[in-house]
Backbone bond lengths (Angstrom), bond angles and torsions (degrees), N, CA, C in turn:
res aa  C-N    CA-C-N  psi(-1)  N-CA   C-N-CA  omega(-1)  CA-C   N-CA-C  phi
1 M - - - 1.461 - - 1.519 110.25 -
2 G 1.353 115.52 -44.80 1.461 120.67 178.74 1.510 111.18 -63.80
3 T 1.365 116.35 -37.63 1.462 119.92 -179.33 1.521 111.04 -65.00
4 A 1.320 117.56 -43.83 1.458 122.22 178.87 1.510 110.72 -61.32
5 S 1.348 114.96 -41.08 1.468 119.79 179.45 1.516 111.04 -64.02
6 S 1.362 116.97 -39.88 1.473 121.46 179.71 1.522 110.79 -65.63
7 E 1.361 115.58 -42.87 1.460 118.77 179.20 1.521 111.13 -62.67
8 S 1.340 115.71 -39.65 1.463 120.57 179.20 1.524 110.61 -63.37
9 T 1.337 115.20 -41.01 1.474 119.79 179.43 1.515 111.05 -64.60
10 M 1.366 116.39 -41.62 1.462 120.73 -179.61 1.525 110.83 -64.81
11 K 1.337 116.27 -40.94 1.466 119.51 178.57 1.525 110.61 -63.12
12 T 1.335 115.20 -40.48 1.462 119.93 179.42 1.523 110.43 -62.85
13 C 1.352 116.54 -42.48 1.465 121.84 179.41 1.536 110.83 -63.19
14 R 1.371 114.36 -43.92 1.459 117.79 179.25 1.528 111.21 -63.03
15 F 1.315 116.86 -38.76 1.459 121.76 179.55 1.527 110.54 -65.01
16 H 1.341 115.39 -44.07 1.468 119.78 178.85 1.530 110.52 -64.52
17 H 1.336 115.23 -37.42 1.462 119.30 178.31 1.534 110.27 -65.53
18 F 1.341 115.84 -39.55 1.456 120.84 177.69 1.526 110.75 -62.05
19 L 1.333 116.28 -43.63 1.462 120.65 178.65 1.525 111.31 -63.11
20 A 1.330 115.28 -39.10 1.466 120.12 179.22 1.521 110.72 -63.92
21 C 1.329 115.85 -40.19 1.467 119.86 178.62 1.524 111.02 -64.66
22 I 1.337 116.09 -42.04 1.464 120.27 178.38 1.524 109.87 -61.69
23 A 1.334 115.99 -45.10 1.466 120.66 -179.48 1.525 110.84 -60.95
24 L 1.338 116.15 -40.84 1.461 120.64 179.55 1.528 110.53 -65.73
25 A 1.315 115.94 -41.88 1.468 120.17 -179.98 1.524 111.04 -63.57
26 L 1.337 115.56 -39.95 1.456 119.48 178.68 1.513 111.91 -68.21
27 A 1.310 116.86 -27.44 1.472 121.01 -177.87 1.517 112.11 -78.41
28 I 1.319 117.82 -23.16 1.462 121.21 -175.40 1.521 113.23 -60.07
29 P 1.355 119.53 -46.11 1.460 117.70 179.43 1.519 113.39 -59.45
30 A 1.348 116.76 -36.56 1.461 120.55 179.24 1.508 110.70 -63.62
31 V 1.331 117.27 -42.13 1.462 121.15 178.09 1.514 109.96 -64.93
32 S 1.354 116.19 -43.38 1.457 121.28 -179.39 1.520 110.66 -62.47
33 L 1.357 115.58 -42.58 1.444 120.18 -179.27 1.519 110.62 -62.10
34 A 1.339 116.05 -40.72 1.457 120.38 -179.56 1.518 111.09 -63.62
35 E 1.326 117.52 -28.48 1.458 121.34 -177.70 1.528 112.07 -81.56
36 T 1.332 117.97 -7.80 1.455 119.90 -178.69 1.528 112.12 -110.96
37 V 1.298 116.05 36.97 1.461 121.89 171.39 1.527 107.40 -94.66
38 Y 1.323 116.62 118.00 1.455 121.22 -177.31 1.526 111.40 -114.12
39 K 1.323 115.60 135.91 1.462 121.33 176.20 1.527 109.08 -81.99
40 F 1.315 115.55 128.33 1.461 121.48 -176.54 1.528 108.77 -118.80
41 G 1.329 116.08 110.82 1.460 120.98 179.61 1.518 110.82 -92.52
42 V 1.323 116.37 147.14 1.469 121.69 179.37 1.524 109.04 -133.13
43 V 1.323 116.79 126.97 1.459 120.70 178.61 1.539 108.75 -60.54
44 P 1.321 117.77 131.78 1.475 120.52 -174.18 1.531 113.53 -78.73
45 Q 1.331 116.40 73.57 1.462 120.62 176.75 1.524 111.58 -71.67
46 F 1.341 115.34 -32.04 1.450 120.91 -178.01 1.528 109.60 -116.18
47 E 1.316 115.99 172.61 1.469 119.43 174.73 1.534 108.33 -68.45
48 P 1.351 118.20 157.01 1.469 121.69 -169.43 1.514 116.43 -52.71
49 R 1.326 117.94 -42.12 1.469 118.83 -177.32 1.522 111.93 -66.10
50 K 1.316 116.30 -40.56 1.465 119.69 178.98 1.526 110.17 -68.34
51 L 1.332 116.10 -39.94 1.461 120.41 179.33 1.527 109.91 -60.03
52 S 1.319 116.17 -43.26 1.467 120.85 178.99 1.525 110.92 -66.66
53 A 1.342 116.69 -39.57 1.459 120.57 -179.39 1.527 111.23 -64.14
54 V 1.345 116.79 -32.80 1.462 120.90 179.67 1.521 111.32 -77.11
55 W 1.340 117.11 -45.64 1.458 120.80 -169.47 1.532 115.62 -92.13
56 S 1.304 118.37 -28.17 1.476 119.56 -178.20 1.526 112.56 -58.60
57 P 1.351 119.41 -46.36 1.478 118.84 177.83 1.528 112.62 -64.08
58 I 1.335 117.15 -33.53 1.466 120.41 179.09 1.527 109.85 -66.11
59 L 1.330 116.80 -45.68 1.462 119.97 -179.26 1.529 111.20 -67.07
60 T 1.318 116.76 -34.54 1.470 120.28 176.10 1.529 110.31 -62.67
61 E 1.334 116.52 -42.41 1.452 120.55 178.30 1.527 111.18 -67.05
62 L 1.336 116.98 -37.88 1.468 120.51 176.88 1.529 110.86 -63.09
63 E 1.319 116.32 -37.91 1.471 119.95 178.15 1.524 110.97 -62.09
64 K 1.322 116.34 -41.95 1.475 120.39 179.30 1.526 110.92 -63.47
65 R 1.327 116.36 -37.23 1.455 120.92 -174.38 1.528 113.65 -84.11
66 T 1.319 117.15 -23.48 1.469 120.11 -175.53 1.518 114.53 -109.79
67 G 1.336 117.18 -26.34 1.459 119.87 -173.75 1.518 111.78 84.07
68 F 1.336 117.64 -1.01 1.458 121.78 177.31 1.527 109.69 -89.03
69 K 1.305 116.01 164.09 1.457 122.39 173.90 1.525 107.52 -108.97
70 F 1.341 116.85 128.96 1.464 120.73 179.99 1.517 109.93 -112.74
71 L 1.307 115.21 125.19 1.459 121.66 178.66 1.520 108.23 -104.43
72 M 1.324 116.33 109.61 1.453 119.81 -179.78 1.521 109.66 -72.09
73 V 1.328 115.77 126.73 1.459 121.44 -179.29 1.527 107.51 -112.42
74 G 1.319 115.83 108.00 1.454 120.31 -178.50 1.514 112.27 -87.37
75 S 1.320 115.56 156.40 1.459 122.37 174.95 1.526 107.24 -129.66
76 P 1.327 117.82 134.95 1.464 119.71 -177.61 1.522 113.11 -66.26
77 R 1.332 116.42 -30.58 1.464 120.67 -177.56 1.524 109.81 -143.13
78 I 1.329 115.76 161.99 1.460 120.80 -177.81 1.533 112.64 -60.86
79 P 1.353 120.70 -41.01 1.469 119.26 178.97 1.535 113.78 -58.16
80 E 1.344 117.16 -37.93 1.466 119.91 177.97 1.533 110.45 -67.43
81 F 1.329 116.07 -38.83 1.462 120.47 176.87 1.529 110.18 -60.49
82 E 1.327 116.48 -43.36 1.462 121.23 -179.99 1.529 111.29 -62.62
83 A 1.322 116.18 -41.80 1.467 119.77 179.85 1.526 110.60 -62.40
84 E 1.328 116.40 -37.26 1.459 120.85 -178.70 1.531 111.87 -68.08
85 F 1.334 117.39 -47.49 1.475 117.05 -177.38 1.524 111.12 -73.55
86 Q 1.333 117.83 -29.90 1.463 118.78 178.03 1.529 111.60 -70.97
87 A 1.328 116.10 -21.65 1.462 120.61 174.25 1.527 111.15 -89.43
88 G 1.342 117.23 -2.58 1.458 121.50 178.04 1.508 114.26 73.65
89 R 1.332 118.02 27.87 1.469 120.24 -174.87 1.518 113.70 -83.29
90 Y 1.332 117.99 -15.90 1.458 120.62 177.07 1.524 109.49 -94.81
91 D 1.335 116.22 140.95 1.464 120.44 172.00 1.534 109.29 -81.80
92 F 1.329 114.71 -42.37 1.455 122.06 173.54 1.523 107.50 -129.77
93 A 1.319 116.93 151.00 1.461 119.75 178.39 1.512 111.29 -155.85
94 Y 1.326 114.66 141.48 1.464 121.96 173.92 1.517 106.31 -98.67
95 M 1.337 117.19 120.89 1.462 120.67 -173.03 1.521 112.01 -144.69
96 N 1.321 115.79 167.85 1.461 118.41 -178.78 1.532 110.74 -77.31
97 P 1.337 117.72 165.64 1.462 120.83 -174.18 1.527 114.75 -60.15
98 Y 1.333 117.92 -37.97 1.465 118.28 179.22 1.521 110.60 -72.54
99 H 1.335 116.38 -35.30 1.465 120.16 172.57 1.531 109.82 -57.18
100 A 1.352 115.96 -38.32 1.465 120.12 -179.70 1.519 110.63 -60.95
101 V 1.327 116.35 -40.36 1.465 120.93 178.06 1.531 110.52 -64.86
102 V 1.333 116.08 -44.49 1.473 120.94 -179.89 1.529 110.32 -66.49
103 A 1.335 116.90 -44.69 1.462 121.16 -178.58 1.517 111.85 -63.81
104 H 1.333 116.22 -36.88 1.464 120.07 177.24 1.528 110.27 -66.81
105 G 1.325 115.98 -39.44 1.465 119.52 -178.78 1.509 114.29 -72.20
106 T 1.335 117.02 -33.96 1.466 120.16 -175.88 1.526 113.62 -91.98
107 Q 1.335 116.84 -36.35 1.466 120.15 -173.57 1.526 114.04 -127.90
108 K 1.344 116.97 -1.10 1.474 121.77 -178.67 1.526 113.07 65.12
109 Y 1.327 116.47 29.09 1.467 119.42 170.36 1.527 108.77 -58.75
110 E 1.331 116.73 146.95 1.460 122.06 178.99 1.527 110.47 -124.42
111 P 1.347 118.38 136.07 1.469 120.59 175.79 1.528 110.82 -66.82
112 I 1.331 116.62 143.51 1.463 119.87 175.60 1.531 111.93 -119.47
113 V 1.337 117.78 -38.14 1.466 120.33 176.25 1.528 109.43 -143.75
114 R 1.326 115.61 157.78 1.462 122.65 175.58 1.515 108.08 -154.21
115 D 1.318 116.29 175.13 1.459 120.90 174.93 1.524 109.03 -80.95
116 G 1.317 116.49 129.51 1.455 120.43 178.49 1.517 112.82 -105.10
117 A 1.335 117.22 3.16 1.463 120.48 -175.61 1.517 112.56 -79.08
118 E 1.312 117.33 -35.68 1.455 120.15 -177.74 1.520 110.61 -156.46
119 Q 1.312 115.90 157.83 1.452 120.07 178.21 1.529 110.34 -87.46
120 L 1.324 114.37 163.44 1.463 120.93 -178.55 1.523 110.07 -94.27
121 F 1.314 116.50 140.48 1.460 120.75 172.71 1.519 108.97 -148.01
122 G 1.309 115.26 154.39 1.446 120.42 179.17 1.519 110.79 -86.06
123 I 1.321 115.90 155.32 1.462 121.30 176.18 1.525 109.16 -132.26
124 L 1.305 115.70 152.44 1.462 122.05 169.51 1.519 106.57 -114.81
125 V 1.329 116.10 126.78 1.461 120.68 179.74 1.519 109.55 -116.52
126 A 1.314 115.33 148.30 1.466 121.84 177.38 1.525 108.10 -133.19
127 S 1.307 116.14 171.07 1.461 120.86 179.78 1.521 110.43 -72.51
128 K 1.319 116.53 137.51 1.462 121.16 176.22 1.526 111.34 -63.08
129 E 1.325 115.96 -25.39 1.460 120.12 -176.56 1.529 112.61 -93.98
130 G 1.348 117.11 -1.80 1.451 120.37 -176.85 1.518 113.61 -92.49
131 T 1.335 114.58 -169.87 1.467 120.98 -177.18 1.529 112.37 -108.86
132 I 1.337 116.93 7.48 1.463 120.84 179.32 1.521 109.22 -85.52
133 N 1.335 116.42 113.60 1.459 120.85 -176.95 1.524 113.90 -114.65
134 E 1.321 116.72 -22.88 1.461 120.85 -179.67 1.520 109.32 -150.72
135 V 1.340 115.92 171.91 1.458 121.40 -173.84 1.520 112.55 -56.69
136 R 1.323 118.79 -43.67 1.460 120.26 -175.93 1.530 113.00 -64.69
137 D 1.342 117.08 -19.24 1.466 120.53 177.06 1.526 112.25 -69.90
138 L 1.342 116.23 -11.75 1.467 120.49 -178.05 1.531 112.99 -87.27
139 N 1.313 117.19 2.31 1.463 119.87 179.22 1.531 109.89 -61.79
140 G 1.351 115.40 121.33 1.450 121.05 -179.27 1.523 114.02 81.30
141 K 1.328 117.68 3.99 1.459 121.75 -177.11 1.535 111.78 -98.96
142 T 1.335 115.93 172.76 1.464 122.54 178.27 1.521 109.99 -97.90
143 V 1.323 115.26 127.57 1.467 120.89 179.46 1.524 108.58 -120.77
144 A 1.323 116.93 125.81 1.464 122.26 179.83 1.531 110.24 -88.87
145 F 1.335 115.85 138.72 1.464 122.79 176.84 1.524 108.16 -133.15
146 P 1.344 117.85 150.86 1.472 119.27 176.49 1.529 112.15 -59.99
147 A 1.341 116.67 -43.29 1.467 123.30 -178.93 1.528 106.35 -172.22
148 P 1.323 118.45 163.06 1.466 119.19 -179.19 1.527 114.22 -56.78
149 N 1.349 117.33 -33.76 1.453 120.22 -170.78 1.523 115.06 -104.09
150 A 1.335 117.48 10.88 1.465 119.66 172.14 1.529 106.48 -64.57
151 F 1.323 117.89 124.55 1.465 121.51 -166.81 1.532 113.63 -61.39
152 G 1.335 117.77 -73.84 1.453 120.43 -178.39 1.511 112.36 -69.90
153 A 1.327 116.25 -40.96 1.457 121.70 -173.70 1.520 113.79 -72.08
154 S 1.335 117.66 -24.13 1.465 119.32 -175.07 1.524 113.22 -130.18
155 L 1.336 118.18 -57.28 1.462 120.17 -177.61 1.531 111.59 -58.46
156 M 1.337 116.47 -50.53 1.460 119.93 -176.39 1.532 112.24 -72.97
157 T 1.327 117.13 -36.44 1.466 119.27 -179.76 1.528 110.90 -72.57
158 R 1.319 117.92 -38.79 1.474 119.58 177.84 1.521 110.95 -67.66
159 A 1.328 116.43 -35.98 1.467 119.56 176.62 1.530 110.14 -62.22
160 E 1.336 116.53 -39.25 1.464 119.97 179.53 1.528 111.58 -69.80
161 L 1.323 116.94 -41.12 1.471 120.27 176.85 1.527 110.49 -60.37
162 D 1.325 115.32 -40.59 1.463 120.54 178.38 1.530 110.30 -65.94
163 R 1.331 116.41 -42.46 1.471 120.56 -179.74 1.528 111.22 -60.71
164 Q 1.342 115.33 -35.80 1.463 119.74 179.52 1.534 112.32 -89.66
165 K 1.357 115.00 10.48 1.464 121.97 175.74 1.530 112.88 56.81
166 V 1.337 115.20 40.28 1.458 121.86 177.22 1.528 109.28 -95.49
167 K 1.313 117.36 123.26 1.456 122.70 176.83 1.527 108.06 -94.27
168 F 1.323 116.37 126.04 1.458 119.93 -175.06 1.530 110.00 -140.65
169 Q 1.330 115.32 165.23 1.463 121.77 176.54 1.527 108.16 -104.01
170 P 1.362 118.49 113.71 1.473 119.18 -179.88 1.527 111.92 -76.39
171 L 1.315 115.32 143.29 1.458 122.52 173.47 1.521 106.20 -123.17
172 W 1.350 117.32 114.18 1.471 120.93 -176.57 1.527 109.14 -86.91
173 A 1.322 116.11 104.60 1.461 122.03 -171.54 1.526 114.23 -88.25
174 Q 1.343 118.07 -11.19 1.463 126.15 175.32 1.527 115.20 84.40
175 T 1.333 118.86 -31.52 1.472 121.04 174.73 1.532 108.95 -139.92
176 H 1.330 116.29 162.05 1.460 120.89 175.94 1.528 110.11 -60.06
177 T 1.331 116.09 -44.13 1.461 120.86 -178.72 1.525 110.98 -57.44
178 S 1.324 116.77 -45.65 1.463 120.67 -179.64 1.525 111.59 -65.42
179 A 1.329 116.91 -36.71 1.465 120.23 178.69 1.527 110.58 -61.48
180 Y 1.329 116.13 -46.49 1.467 119.59 178.98 1.531 111.32 -64.03
181 L 1.328 116.48 -40.74 1.462 120.61 -178.90 1.518 111.81 -63.29
182 N 1.336 116.87 -35.17 1.457 120.05 178.77 1.528 111.11 -60.06
183 V 1.327 116.88 -36.04 1.468 120.49 177.49 1.531 110.19 -74.84
184 A 1.328 116.09 -45.71 1.459 120.58 -178.75 1.522 111.86 -59.89
185 L 1.344 116.49 -32.35 1.469 121.64 -178.73 1.528 112.81 -92.99
186 G 1.332 116.64 1.27 1.450 119.93 177.28 1.517 115.11 79.84
187 K 1.324 117.94 16.53 1.462 121.21 -179.53 1.526 112.68 -93.37
188 A 1.326 117.08 -8.39 1.465 122.77 175.34 1.519 107.72 -144.48
189 D 1.331 115.59 151.79 1.463 120.19 -178.52 1.529 112.39 -81.18
190 A 1.322 116.24 -25.51 1.466 121.15 179.11 1.520 108.05 -157.72
191 A 1.340 115.32 170.42 1.462 120.65 177.97 1.509 109.81 -145.17
192 G 1.327 115.42 145.78 1.448 121.19 172.43 1.512 109.19 -89.51
193 G 1.322 115.85 141.67 1.465 119.42 179.32 1.516 109.96 -161.42
194 I 1.319 116.15 -165.54 1.468 122.55 173.29 1.525 107.51 -136.71
195 M 1.321 116.57 158.53 1.462 120.28 -175.78 1.525 112.50 -59.14
196 G 1.334 115.61 -39.75 1.456 119.44 -177.17 1.513 113.17 -58.91
197 T 1.338 116.74 -43.50 1.469 119.33 -178.56 1.526 111.32 -79.87
198 L 1.334 117.94 -30.82 1.463 119.81 177.59 1.527 110.19 -62.48
199 K 1.339 116.07 -42.81 1.459 120.22 -178.49 1.526 112.52 -68.99
200 Q 1.321 116.47 -16.85 1.460 120.19 -179.89 1.527 112.36 -87.73
201 Q 1.306 117.37 -5.53 1.465 120.36 -179.22 1.532 110.41 -76.80
202 P 1.347 117.02 155.47 1.471 119.24 175.50 1.523 110.14 -55.61
203 Q 1.314 116.66 146.68 1.464 120.72 -176.92 1.521 111.78 -58.23
204 A 1.335 116.15 -33.17 1.467 119.96 -179.95 1.527 111.26 -62.16
205 V 1.344 116.74 -33.88 1.469 121.05 177.86 1.523 109.59 -75.78
206 Q 1.328 117.01 -46.28 1.472 120.42 179.66 1.527 111.67 -57.66
207 D 1.319 115.73 -36.76 1.464 119.99 -177.55 1.525 112.77 -65.91
208 K 1.327 117.45 -18.53 1.469 121.58 -179.58 1.531 112.66 -91.41
209 L 1.337 116.48 -7.54 1.459 120.26 -172.48 1.522 112.82 -117.13
210 R 1.336 115.22 154.27 1.467 120.50 172.19 1.519 108.79 -140.88
211 I 1.302 115.33 147.36 1.465 121.28 -178.76 1.528 109.19 -83.15
212 I 1.342 116.16 127.88 1.465 119.71 179.37 1.534 112.13 -109.35
213 F 1.358 116.47 -10.66 1.468 117.88 -179.33 1.522 109.98 -163.09
214 E 1.348 115.80 146.52 1.455 123.02 173.23 1.525 108.75 -125.83
215 T 1.328 117.40 137.99 1.462 121.94 179.65 1.533 110.81 -84.81
216 R 1.318 116.78 -179.07 1.462 121.20 173.60 1.526 110.04 -67.60
217 R 1.316 116.67 170.60 1.468 123.04 -173.23 1.528 113.10 -98.56
218 A 1.341 115.38 155.72 1.468 122.66 173.51 1.521 107.96 -152.92
219 E 1.338 116.09 163.28 1.472 119.15 176.55 1.529 109.18 -64.51
220 P 1.326 117.76 143.41 1.466 121.15 -174.22 1.523 114.86 -77.42
221 H 1.334 114.26 -178.08 1.456 123.28 -176.55 1.535 112.32 -53.23
222 P 1.322 118.12 130.69 1.468 120.53 173.99 1.533 112.03 -101.06
223 V 1.325 114.99 162.30 1.461 121.27 163.20 1.520 105.38 -92.14
224 M 1.333 116.16 126.54 1.462 121.87 -176.01 1.523 110.29 -108.57
225 A 1.333 116.45 152.27 1.462 122.37 177.32 1.524 109.40 -122.96
226 H 1.333 116.18 134.06 1.464 121.03 176.95 1.526 109.20 -72.60
227 P 1.343 118.47 145.84 1.473 119.97 -177.94 1.521 114.70 -62.91
228 R 1.351 117.86 -16.40 1.472 117.49 177.66 1.526 111.97 -72.12
229 V 1.337 116.99 -18.45 1.463 120.13 176.87 1.525 108.29 -71.51
230 L 1.316 116.37 127.06 1.458 120.88 -179.09 1.527 110.55 -54.70
231 T 1.318 116.13 140.82 1.464 120.93 -179.46 1.521 111.41 -55.07
232 A 1.320 116.38 -41.25 1.469 120.33 -179.84 1.526 110.66 -62.84
233 D 1.335 117.26 -41.37 1.465 121.03 179.35 1.529 110.52 -68.08
234 R 1.311 115.77 -38.51 1.465 120.64 178.42 1.532 110.01 -60.22
235 E 1.317 115.97 -42.27 1.464 120.22 -179.47 1.525 111.84 -70.00
236 V 1.320 116.17 -33.45 1.466 120.08 176.30 1.527 109.77 -63.02
237 V 1.334 116.91 -42.30 1.467 121.32 -179.86 1.527 110.34 -68.60
238 R 1.332 116.48 -41.52 1.469 120.15 177.30 1.538 110.11 -57.71
239 K 1.328 115.77 -49.50 1.465 120.68 -179.20 1.530 111.33 -61.97
240 A 1.335 116.35 -37.14 1.464 120.05 179.97 1.527 110.90 -63.48
241 F 1.331 116.96 -42.27 1.463 120.53 176.33 1.528 110.86 -60.66
242 L 1.326 116.56 -47.25 1.462 120.95 -177.22 1.528 111.59 -66.19
243 D 1.329 116.16 -40.34 1.468 120.25 178.13 1.528 110.87 -67.29
244 M 1.331 116.24 -39.10 1.464 120.60 178.02 1.531 110.12 -60.66
245 A 1.348 115.05 -44.44 1.462 120.57 -178.02 1.527 112.20 -64.48
246 A 1.332 116.90 -20.72 1.466 121.46 -177.93 1.525 112.34 -82.68
247 T 1.324 118.04 -4.34 1.465 121.88 177.88 1.528 109.46 -108.04
248 P 1.313 118.65 148.45 1.472 120.87 179.68 1.538 112.20 -58.81
249 E 1.343 116.02 -40.97 1.453 119.73 -178.21 1.532 110.88 -68.21
250 G 1.335 115.81 -44.59 1.461 119.96 -179.72 1.518 111.60 -66.84
251 A 1.335 116.56 -40.32 1.465 120.63 178.69 1.519 110.81 -61.53
252 A 1.327 116.76 -37.54 1.467 120.97 179.16 1.527 110.78 -65.55
253 L 1.329 116.61 -38.54 1.472 120.32 177.86 1.525 110.52 -65.17
254 L 1.324 116.71 -47.95 1.463 121.23 -176.94 1.530 112.20 -68.23
255 A 1.324 117.08 -27.21 1.468 120.47 179.24 1.523 111.52 -63.47
256 Q 1.339 116.62 -23.20 1.462 120.49 179.34 1.518 112.45 -73.80
257 V 1.337 117.66 -15.25 1.473 120.91 -173.88 1.532 113.61 -64.93
258 P 1.327 123.73 -52.81 1.465 127.26 5.36 1.532 112.59 -95.57
259 M 1.341 114.97 136.56 1.460 123.25 172.43 1.525 105.40 -139.24
260 R 1.329 115.33 89.67 1.468 120.25 -169.39 1.519 113.64 -82.48
261 Q 1.311 116.90 -19.02 1.474 120.44 177.86 1.523 108.06 -148.87
262 A 1.315 116.52 88.38 1.464 120.71 -176.86 1.524 110.30 -64.87
263 V 1.330 115.52 129.31 1.463 121.57 176.29 1.523 108.48 -133.03
264 S 1.323 115.40 157.64 1.459 120.63 177.38 1.530 109.21 -64.83
265 A 1.331 116.29 143.28 1.467 120.87 -177.20 1.521 110.83 -128.03
266 S 1.330 114.91 156.67 1.463 121.60 173.44 1.518 107.75 -142.83
267 F 1.326 117.00 168.76 1.459 119.98 -177.48 1.527 111.83 -66.90
268 D 1.331 117.52 -20.98 1.467 120.98 176.78 1.536 111.42 -57.91
269 D 1.344 116.32 -27.78 1.463 120.77 -179.96 1.525 112.10 -65.93
270 Y 1.338 117.45 -19.76 1.470 120.92 -171.22 1.527 114.20 -116.97
271 T 1.319 117.45 3.65 1.459 119.30 -177.91 1.532 112.27 -66.28
272 A 1.352 117.67 -29.38 1.469 120.79 -179.43 1.520 111.68 -63.52
273 I 1.321 117.60 -24.65 1.464 121.42 -178.93 1.527 110.99 -63.85
274 R 1.337 115.44 -28.38 1.463 119.17 179.20 1.524 112.10 -62.54
275 Q 1.339 116.88 -24.91 1.468 120.65 -178.41 1.533 112.98 -88.87
276 M 1.315 117.79 1.89 1.462 120.65 -177.39 1.529 113.43 -83.71
277 G 1.334 117.37 -10.97 1.462 120.20 180.00 1.520 114.53 70.47
278 L 1.334 116.95 24.45 1.465 120.32 -176.16 1.520 113.53 -77.22
279 E 1.345 117.00 -11.51 1.468 119.10 179.40 1.519 111.20 -60.84
280 K 1.310 117.51 -24.04 1.469 122.12 178.06 1.520 111.12 -62.79
281 Y 1.328 116.52 -27.42 1.461 121.48 -174.85 1.528 112.84 -105.65
282 Y 1.327 115.66 -8.39 1.472 120.31 -179.51 1.523 109.98 -76.84
283 V 1.336 115.62 130.58 1.466 121.39 -179.42 1.519 108.17 -110.20
284 K 1.318 117.37 110.40 1.444 121.53 -177.66 1.522 111.21 -69.19
285 G 1.355 114.30 114.97 1.453 120.00 178.80 1.508 114.19 65.77
286 G 1.332 116.60 17.17 1.466 118.72 -174.65 1.498 113.99 -97.25
287 D 1.337 115.19 161.21 1.465 122.56 173.68 1.519 109.31 -89.17
């Protein structure tokens, strides 16, 4: 009788152990999934709602293609974005080319994809109804910029104004959209920007502006990955971007960034920026 009871107890224990193993196995994917939530920072080129409208569908598509979860981390202004990536708080981030140089130097972020369709350059725009026709006309005038460290829109345009010995009053508008609006509304004589963001403005705003100058060219904004992201995961995300760009629907989403032809990127693409002397105009943590 005792033997039968012992065997019954052992069978019960083995069964409970089997159930425990099944429960543990079922729990593993949930733990794994929780470990693949990545923070994705985006440089605030546009106002928050537009930025979300552009990037949320892209991140949703990346989630479908990778199995990872991406948490978009917005910043109200470019200086806050800079503070975040310099502290290494983003796992992935879309940033301007000079930011890429700074991020690589401070946190060893590495580029994974960029636009291969065209290079980036800064532009200076003025009112079509005004008297500003060329750079030298801006001497003593007010020029709006998104922020001191916006690459094409501010760093490269201010370097050119300095090269041409133009003295101007900067107006820090916080976003590209605000910089253009300051000119359209007559609150600034000119604005620094880039073609990609100018073309994204309402037609009514574009119709009030004309380009008076273009800077030299550089490779455009990359998506960067922090070194804490596993190499395998980084490659999965890179492939997801490239595969997305190969579909009409995905290409349409990325064109809003704008990233019209996603290509693989490396830091070698941005080393030439170090020779531009832009550190003179870069403001660490500044507005």
